[in-house]
SEKOL-62735 format. One record per residue (C-alpha): x, z, y. Coordinates in steps of 0.02 Angstrom, whole numbers, padded with zeros to 5 digits, always signed. Example, Ala and Ser with C-alpha at 12.3 -4.5 7.8 and 13.67 -1.06 7.14 Angstrom:
2
+00615+00390-00225/+00684+00357-00053/
//
This chain:
341
+01159-00508-00874/+01001-00402-00868/+00955-00350-01044/+00819-00245-01124/+00841-00057-01112/+00975-00064-00977/+00891+00066-00864/+00808+00227-00924/+00701+00344-00820/+00620+00512-00857/+00488+00599-00754/+00309+00656-00730/+00187+00513-00766/+00027+00524-00664/-00117+00402-00656/-00158+00372-00473/-00346+00354-00449/-00364+00275-00278/-00521+00236-00178/-00586+00215-00002/-00700+00363+00030/-00812+00437+00163/-00753+00590+00262/-00891+00692+00180/-00796+00689+00015/-00641+00763+00099/-00750+00896+00180/-00832+00937+00013/-00662+00983-00059/-00585+01054+00100/-00452+00918+00112/-00352+00856+00260/-00353+00668+00293/-00165+00644+00278/-00092+00769+00157/-00033+00796-00022/-00074+00950-00124/-00076+01013-00303/-00251+01028-00375/-00333+01199-00388/-00485+01237-00496/-00602+01193-00352/-00531+01015-00348/-00548+00975-00533/-00712+00879-00517/-00643+00766-00380/-00579+00642-00508/-00751+00610-00582/-00827+00603-00407/-00704+00465-00363/-00736+00365-00521/-00925+00381-00519/-00961+00349-00335/-00828+00226-00276/-00733+00067-00314/-00572+00138-00384/-00401+00065-00420/-00295+00136-00560/-00107+00131-00527/+00029+00199-00641/+00106+00333-00532/+00221+00483-00524/+00378+00467-00417/+00504+00417-00552/+00382+00301-00640/+00352+00216-00471/+00539+00189-00449/+00558+00121-00625/+00409+00003-00601/+00483-00065-00439/+00654-00090-00521/+00570-00175-00669/+00474-00291-00552/+00633-00340-00460/+00730-00368-00622/+00597-00487-00690/+00652-00455-00870/+00524-00376-00986/+00578-00204-01051/+00738-00203-00946/+00683-00025-00910/+00624+00120-01017/+00519+00265-00953/+00496+00433-01039/+00371+00570-00995/+00217+00660-01063/+00034+00608-01060/-00124+00669-01145/-00224+00587-01285/-00367+00528-01175/-00438+00381-01076/-00325+00413-00926/-00173+00416-01039/-00224+00248-01113/-00247+00177-00937/-00078+00244-00884/+00003+00166-01036/-00083-00001-01004/-00037-00006-00819/+00147+00034-00851/+00155-00091-00995/+00077-00226-00885/+00221-00195-00764/+00343-00236-00905/+00409-00059-00928/+00444+00002-01106/+00350+00168-01101/+00393+00302-01228/+00272+00442-01191/+00261+00608-01281/+00075+00631-01319/+00010+00808-01292/-00156+00815-01384/-00204+00983-01308/-00183+00936-01124/-00261+00804-01011/-00157+00664-00936/-00090+00703-00763/-00187+00622-00622/-00172+00603-00434/-00329+00573-00333/-00290+00464-00182/-00430+00473-00053/-00415+00336+00078/-00496+00353+00249/-00434+00215+00365/-00244+00223+00364/-00243+00403+00303/-00215+00457+00123/-00260+00626+00053/-00179+00656-00116/-00227+00786-00246/-00109+00796-00396/-00151+00879-00561/+00011+00877-00666/-00074+00933-00826/+00011+00847-00976/+00156+00787-00867/+00209+00969-00863/+00216+00978-01054/+00366+00868-01095/+00477+00945-01230/+00657+00904-01275/+00609+00886-01460/+00532+00719-01410/+00697+00663-01333/+00790+00719-01490/+00690+00602-01603/+00808+00465-01667/+00692+00326-01605/+00696+00399-01427/+00878+00455-01421/+00931+00280-01477/+00854+00216-01313/+00963+00340-01218/+01115+00277-01313/+01064+00097-01276/+01047+00120-01088/+01191+00108-00963/+01099+00179-00812/+00989+00333-00797/+00871+00394-00660/+00777+00559-00663/+00680+00630-00516/+00707+00810-00464/+00525+00849-00503/+00573+00847-00688/+00678+01005-00656/+00514+01102-00662/+00470+01027-00831/+00621+00997-00944/+00791+01031-00865/+00871+01040-01038/+00820+00858-01066/+00904+00812-00902/+01064+00902-00952/+01064+00813-01122/+01049+00640-01042/+01174+00685-00906/+01302+00747-01032/+01283+00586-01134/+01306+00482-00976/+01463+00576-00925/+01541+00568-01099/+01502+00382-01113/+01557+00339-00934/+01380+00281-00891/+01291+00304-00724/+01171+00452-00703/+01067+00466-00545/+00949+00600-00483/+00835+00628-00334/+00816+00792-00239/+00631+00742-00231/+00563+00888-00127/+00630+01036-00025/+00545+01164-00138/+00656+01113-00284/+00814+01166-00190/+00726+01326-00140/+00648+01380-00305/+00732+01277-00443/+00910+01287-00380/+00987+01355-00541/+00924+01216-00657/+00968+01089-00520/+01148+01150-00517/+01159+01141-00707/+01119+00955-00694/+01224+00919-00537/+01395+00903-00626/+01326+00750-00717/+01255+00665-00562/+01348+00506-00510/+01220+00456-00376/+01109+00580-00284/+00961+00517-00182/+00866+00619-00052/+00786+00611+00119/+00840+00710+00273/+00727+00861+00243/+00776+00873+00059/+00961+00863+00105/+00937+01001+00236/+00851+01112+00107/+00993+01083-00018/+01123+01123+00116/+01033+01286+00155/+01023+01334-00030/+01209+01298-00048/+01256+01390+00112/+01346+01235+00175/+01320+01299+00352/+01277+01128+00423/+01127+01017+00460/+01236+00865+00494/+01183+00738+00362/+01352+00654+00348/+01438+00822+00323/+01307+00875+00195/+01339+00710+00104/+01527+00744+00102/+01503+00920+00034/+01383+00861-00102/+01502+00721-00150/+01640+00852-00171/+01541+00968-00287/+01612+00983-00465/+01583+00827-00569/+01597+00807-00758/+01650+00624-00757/+01796+00634-00634/+01833+00447-00649/+01713+00413-00505/+01667+00509-00348/+01486+00560-00329/+01387+00447-00211/+01255+00524-00098/+01116+00412-00032/+01021+00487+00115/+00861+00407+00183/+00778+00459+00345/+00621+00356+00367/+00641+00230+00508/+00817+00292+00547/+00970+00217+00460/+01014+00252+00278/+01177+00348+00254/+01291+00322+00104/+01428+00450+00073/+01560+00440-00063/+01704+00560-00044/+01761+00543+00137/+01688+00368+00155/+01529+00362+00259/+01429+00202+00287/+01270+00183+00389/+01141+00045+00357/+00997+00013+00480/+00827-00011+00397/+00719-00167+00421/+00622-00148+00585/+00432-00139+00570/+00292-00108+00694/+00167+00034+00668/+00027-00096+00659/+00106-00172+00503/+00118-00007+00409/-00026+00016+00288/+00035+00165+00188/+00203+00255+00184/+00162+00339+00017/+00285+00271-00111/+00415+00210+00014/+00549+00328-00052/+00506+00284-00232/+00518+00098-00192/+00684+00124-00103/+00759+00198-00262/+00684+00060-00368/+00762-00072-00258/+00930+00016-00261/+00929+00033-00450/+00881-00149-00479/+01042-00207-00394/+01148-00064-00463/+01112-00116-00643/+01165-00294-00600/+01335-00224-00550/+01310-00249-00362/+01407-00155-00227/+01316-00016-00132/+01290-00129+00021/+01185-00249-00085/+01096-00104-00172/+01043-00034-00002/+00988-00207+00058/+00870-00222-00090/+00814-00040-00069/+00765-00077+00111/+00675-00237+00058/+00572-00142-00072/+00529+00004+00043/+00481-00115+00185/+00368-00214+00068/+00281-00062-00008/+00235+00018+00161/+00141-00142+00205/+00030-00122+00051/-00091+00008-00016/-00005+00126-00140/+00156+00087-00232/+00103-00092-00272/+00187-00261-00255/+00149-00449-00267/+00174-00545-00429/+00351-00600-00392/+00484-00528-00275/+00554-00625-00128/+00721-00533-00120/+00869-00651-00112/
//
């Protein structure tokens, strides 16, 4: 049975501010039509420009929060999931809270009164999306929030955990604390490699968390970057999966599972020496609206079946359903009810 608080996620909450814009706005800020960057000082006024001159859509974003929202939608049980991160005490923070709550997620944000809520401007021109992320308060999460009895009780109440690799740049000690609890309690802890730069520049904190990881998600470029950082000496995805599965693991009762996505190519699942390949759902280029959020949706779909106790084959089937659905829509959004069966 799906119950409240079954799944807990931690990450960087961002409010996506999305609008269809004219090319002149991209030119004003020196942006490419299909790219994602971190905001510099020269980009800071872009958010007000979007809000004041365009019809905007506010979507609760950030990679992990996207995955948790998708899982929550598929579970169709209010507060089946909990999400923890840091926002500011401002209008964007209130909107982020409202959007996540509307999705049925139990949000437990740390409020940083000195820092603005993290935002991501999404500038749409045709099928292209230019994204400008300003982490701001999302970068200010502190473990003392996790240590509060009211928050830690949610950790103790959950059986499944998911934390994106992006959180390694913010609060790796929080990740270790949750991972250690999961291992000691024989619960399931999952992480995402999230981006190649994390394996390159945040390798030490990543490897402090890795012994607690039961399921590791990542795409082909992230897996290649991790292999290089580890000196695995291979770019073969199945071999990389085997080597990651064999890395030291705190809870030795189960072998680490490695879930490798590669866009339109088949998904690879590795656990120990067992390798399984699952083709994705075919789709024509004409039906793709926006690939942003596909990886987040994949994880959300996988988690929604995992927490029901499903085998990996069924988890991947739901992951492919969710990713296929999201790329046919604008942003990481979904219809009122899922059609997965």
